[in-house]
KOLZA-825353 format. One line per 10 residues: number of its first residue (from 1); their letters; for each residue z, y, x of N, C-alpha, C, CB. Coordinates in nm, 2 decimals. Each point is the difference from the previous one (the first is absolute). Glycine has a CB too. Layout:
! KOLZA-825353
NUM> a> Z Y X Z Y X Z Y X Z Y X | ...
! end
This chain:
! KOLZA-825353
1> mapaapaakg> 18.99 -2.71 2.29 -0.13 0.03 0.06 -0.05 0.14 -0.06 -0.06 -0.25 0.03 | 0.02 0.34 0.05 -0.05 0.13 -0.04 -0.13 -0.01 -0.07 0.13 0.11 0.19 | -0.15 -0.02 -0.29 -0.13 0.00 -0.06 -0.11 0.06 0.09 0.11 0.03 -0.22 | -0.23 -0.08 0.20 -0.12 0.05 0.08 -0.02 0.15 -0.02 -0.10 -0.23 -0.01 | 0.07 0.29 0.12 -0.03 0.15 -0.01 -0.14 0.01 -0.07 0.13 0.05 0.21 | -0.14 0.06 -0.29 -0.13 0.02 -0.07 -0.11 0.04 0.10 0.13 0.08 -0.20 | -0.25 -0.12 0.17 -0.11 0.03 0.08 -0.02 0.15 0.01 -0.11 -0.21 -0.06 | 0.07 0.26 0.18 -0.02 0.14 0.02 -0.13 0.05 -0.08 0.11 -0.01 0.23 | -0.10 0.12 -0.29 -0.11 0.06 -0.08 -0.12 0.02 0.09 0.16 0.11 -0.17 | -0.28 -0.16 0.14 -0.11 0.02 0.08 -0.03 -0.11 0.10 0.03 0.24 -0.03
11> agpsggaddr> 0.07 -0.33 0.04 -0.02 -0.11 0.09 -0.09 -0.11 -0.06 0.23 0.04 0.10 | -0.29 -0.12 -0.02 -0.08 -0.11 -0.05 -0.14 0.04 -0.02 0.19 -0.09 -0.10 | -0.26 0.03 0.01 -0.15 0.01 -0.01 -0.04 0.13 -0.06 -0.01 -0.24 -0.02 | 0.10 0.33 -0.03 -0.04 0.12 -0.06 -0.06 0.10 0.10 0.18 -0.03 -0.17 | -0.15 0.01 0.30 -0.06 0.09 0.10 0.08 0.01 0.13 -0.09 0.13 -0.19 | 0.02 -0.10 0.30 0.06 0.01 0.13 0.01 0.14 0.04 -0.09 -0.22 0.06 | 0.14 0.24 0.06 0.02 0.14 0.06 -0.12 0.08 0.00 0.19 -0.09 0.13 | -0.31 0.03 -0.12 -0.13 0.07 0.01 -0.05 0.04 -0.14 -0.05 -0.11 0.22 | 0.10 0.05 -0.32 -0.05 0.02 -0.14 0.06 0.12 -0.06 -0.04 -0.24 -0.02 | -0.05 0.33 -0.05 0.05 0.11 -0.08 0.01 -0.06 -0.14 -0.10 0.19 0.14
21> laplagvvle> 0.22 -0.20 -0.19 0.03 -0.06 -0.13 -0.01 0.10 -0.12 0.14 -0.17 0.12 | -0.17 0.13 -0.23 0.00 0.08 -0.12 0.14 0.04 -0.03 -0.21 -0.10 -0.09 | 0.25 0.22 0.07 0.14 0.04 -0.03 0.03 -0.02 -0.15 -0.01 0.16 0.19 | -0.09 -0.18 -0.27 0.02 -0.02 -0.14 -0.12 -0.08 -0.06 0.14 0.21 -0.02 | -0.12 -0.26 -0.09 -0.12 -0.07 -0.07 -0.09 0.10 -0.06 0.15 -0.20 -0.05 | -0.28 0.18 0.05 -0.09 0.09 -0.05 -0.15 -0.05 0.01 0.16 0.19 0.05 | -0.25 -0.10 -0.06 -0.14 -0.03 0.01 -0.06 0.08 0.11 -0.02 -0.05 -0.24 | -0.06 -0.01 0.33 -0.06 0.07 0.11 -0.11 0.09 -0.05 0.06 -0.19 0.16 | -0.05 0.32 -0.14 -0.10 0.10 -0.03 -0.10 0.02 0.11 0.16 0.11 -0.15 | -0.11 -0.12 0.27 -0.09 0.03 0.12 0.06 -0.07 0.12 -0.07 0.23 -0.10
31> vsvsvgdsvd> -0.02 -0.28 0.18 0.03 -0.05 0.14 -0.06 0.09 0.09 0.02 -0.24 -0.07 | 0.06 0.31 0.15 -0.05 0.11 0.09 -0.04 -0.04 0.14 0.14 0.15 -0.14 | -0.12 -0.27 0.17 -0.02 -0.05 0.14 -0.08 -0.13 0.00 0.21 0.11 0.08 | -0.27 -0.14 0.03 -0.08 -0.12 0.02 0.05 -0.07 0.13 -0.20 0.09 -0.12 | 0.18 -0.22 0.13 0.03 -0.07 0.12 -0.06 0.07 0.12 0.02 -0.22 -0.13 | 0.05 0.24 0.23 -0.05 0.07 0.13 0.04 0.15 0.00 -0.18 -0.16 0.00 | 0.22 0.21 -0.11 0.04 0.15 0.00 0.13 0.01 0.08 -0.11 0.04 -0.22 | 0.12 0.08 0.29 0.13 0.03 0.06 0.08 0.10 -0.09 -0.10 -0.03 0.23 | 0.23 0.01 -0.24 0.08 0.08 -0.09 0.12 0.04 0.07 -0.08 -0.12 -0.20 | 0.14 0.24 0.16 0.13 0.05 0.05 0.10 -0.02 -0.11 -0.11 0.17 0.15
41> vddqvvvlea> 0.24 -0.16 -0.12 0.10 -0.01 -0.10 -0.02 0.09 -0.11 0.16 -0.07 0.18 | -0.15 0.03 -0.30 -0.01 0.07 -0.13 -0.15 0.04 -0.03 0.22 0.09 0.05 | -0.32 -0.14 0.02 -0.14 0.02 -0.04 -0.01 -0.08 -0.13 -0.09 0.03 0.24 | 0.01 0.03 -0.34 -0.02 -0.07 -0.12 -0.08 -0.13 0.02 0.00 0.22 -0.12 | 0.05 -0.33 0.06 -0.07 -0.13 0.01 -0.04 -0.05 -0.13 0.13 -0.05 0.20 | -0.05 0.07 -0.31 -0.03 -0.05 -0.13 0.06 0.10 -0.10 0.00 -0.24 0.07 | -0.07 0.25 -0.19 0.06 0.08 -0.11 0.02 -0.10 -0.11 -0.11 0.22 0.07 | 0.24 -0.22 -0.12 0.04 -0.09 -0.12 0.02 0.09 -0.12 0.10 -0.17 0.16 | -0.12 0.11 -0.28 0.03 0.06 -0.12 0.10 -0.09 -0.07 -0.22 0.12 -0.02 | 0.33 -0.06 -0.02 0.11 -0.07 -0.08 0.05 0.10 -0.10 0.06 -0.15 0.19
51> mkmktvigah> -0.06 0.10 -0.32 0.05 0.09 -0.11 -0.07 0.13 0.00 0.22 -0.12 0.01 | -0.36 0.12 0.01 -0.08 0.12 0.00 0.03 0.10 0.10 -0.02 -0.03 -0.24 | 0.09 -0.01 0.35 0.03 0.09 0.11 -0.07 -0.06 0.13 0.22 0.07 -0.11 | -0.28 0.01 0.18 -0.06 -0.04 0.13 0.10 0.01 0.11 -0.23 0.08 -0.08 | 0.23 -0.19 0.16 0.09 0.00 0.12 -0.08 -0.03 0.12 0.19 -0.08 -0.14 | -0.19 0.18 0.24 -0.07 -0.02 0.12 0.09 -0.08 0.10 -0.12 0.22 -0.03 | 0.06 -0.33 0.08 0.07 -0.09 0.09 -0.05 0.03 0.14 0.03 -0.18 -0.17 | 0.07 0.22 0.26 -0.04 0.04 0.14 0.03 -0.12 0.09 0.05 0.24 -0.05 | -0.12 -0.23 0.17 0.02 -0.10 0.10 0.15 0.00 0.05 -0.24 0.03 0.07 | 0.30 -0.14 -0.05 0.14 -0.01 0.05 0.01 0.01 0.15 0.05 -0.14 -0.20
61> kagkvtgvhv> -0.16 0.13 0.27 0.00 0.01 0.14 -0.15 0.04 0.05 0.19 -0.17 0.02 | -0.19 0.22 0.10 -0.14 0.03 0.06 -0.06 -0.13 0.06 0.08 0.24 0.05 | -0.21 -0.25 -0.06 -0.06 -0.12 0.05 -0.14 -0.01 -0.05 0.22 -0.11 0.03 | -0.27 -0.02 -0.03 -0.14 -0.03 -0.05 0.02 -0.09 -0.12 -0.10 0.02 0.23 | 0.02 0.01 -0.33 0.00 -0.08 -0.12 -0.07 -0.13 0.03 -0.01 0.20 -0.15 | 0.08 -0.31 0.14 -0.05 -0.13 0.03 -0.02 -0.09 -0.13 0.11 0.01 0.22 | -0.07 0.04 -0.33 -0.02 -0.07 -0.13 0.02 0.09 -0.12 0.08 -0.21 0.11 | -0.17 0.19 -0.21 0.01 0.07 -0.13 0.01 -0.11 -0.10 -0.13 0.21 0.08 | 0.24 -0.21 -0.15 0.03 -0.11 -0.09 -0.03 0.02 -0.15 0.17 -0.07 0.17 | -0.20 0.20 -0.20 -0.03 0.04 -0.14 -0.13 0.08 -0.01 0.25 0.00 -0.05
71> ksgdavdadq> -0.29 0.01 -0.08 -0.12 0.08 -0.02 0.03 0.09 -0.13 -0.16 -0.17 0.11 | 0.08 0.27 -0.13 0.01 0.08 -0.11 0.00 -0.08 -0.13 -0.11 0.19 0.12 | 0.21 -0.16 -0.21 0.00 -0.08 -0.13 0.10 -0.11 0.00 -0.23 0.06 -0.03 | 0.28 -0.11 0.15 0.09 -0.11 0.01 0.14 0.04 -0.05 -0.13 -0.08 0.20 | 0.19 -0.01 -0.27 0.14 0.02 -0.04 0.09 -0.06 0.11 -0.06 -0.01 -0.25 | 0.16 0.09 0.29 0.09 -0.05 0.11 0.14 0.00 -0.05 -0.16 0.09 0.17 | 0.24 -0.18 -0.11 0.14 0.00 -0.02 0.08 0.07 0.11 -0.03 -0.22 -0.12 | 0.15 0.26 0.09 0.08 0.06 0.10 0.01 -0.10 0.12 0.13 0.14 -0.17 | -0.13 -0.09 0.29 0.02 -0.07 0.12 -0.12 -0.09 0.04 0.24 0.00 -0.04 | -0.36 0.02 -0.03 -0.12 -0.07 0.03 -0.07 0.07 0.12 -0.02 -0.08 -0.24
81> plvtis> -0.03 0.01 0.34 -0.07 0.06 0.11 -0.13 0.07 -0.05 0.09 -0.17 0.16 | -0.11 0.30 -0.11 -0.12 0.07 -0.04 -0.09 0.01 0.12 0.13 0.14 -0.16 | -0.08 -0.11 0.28 -0.08 0.01 0.12 0.08 -0.05 0.11 -0.14 0.19 -0.08 | 0.08 -0.24 0.19 0.07 -0.04 0.12 -0.04 0.10 0.11 0.01 -0.24 -0.07 | 0.08 0.29 0.14 -0.02 0.10 0.11 0.07 -0.06 0.13 -0.01 0.20 -0.16 | -0.07 -0.22 0.26 0.05 -0.06 0.13 0.00 0.11 0.11 -0.08 -0.23 -0.07
! end
C-alpha cells in the first residue's frame, strides 16, 4: 500500500482562494483597508513587522474586501488569513 500524499501547503482551514495570507509570522502594524473597499492587485492591505523589519502585504487579486481578520497589534502566524477579497 502506498503512503498517503502530504497535504498541500495552504489547504484546509488556513485560508481559501479569496484570502490574503500572511507570508511570515509577525505583528500587524497597520491594516490599510476596510470591508467594502475596492482593491487592485498589489494594493497595500496590511503592514507586518517581523524581526524589526516592516513588510508591506499587497492584495493578491483585484476585487472588493469582504473580510478583515486582523487588527493593529495582532500577532499572526505564517499562512494566517489577513483579509478576504472577493
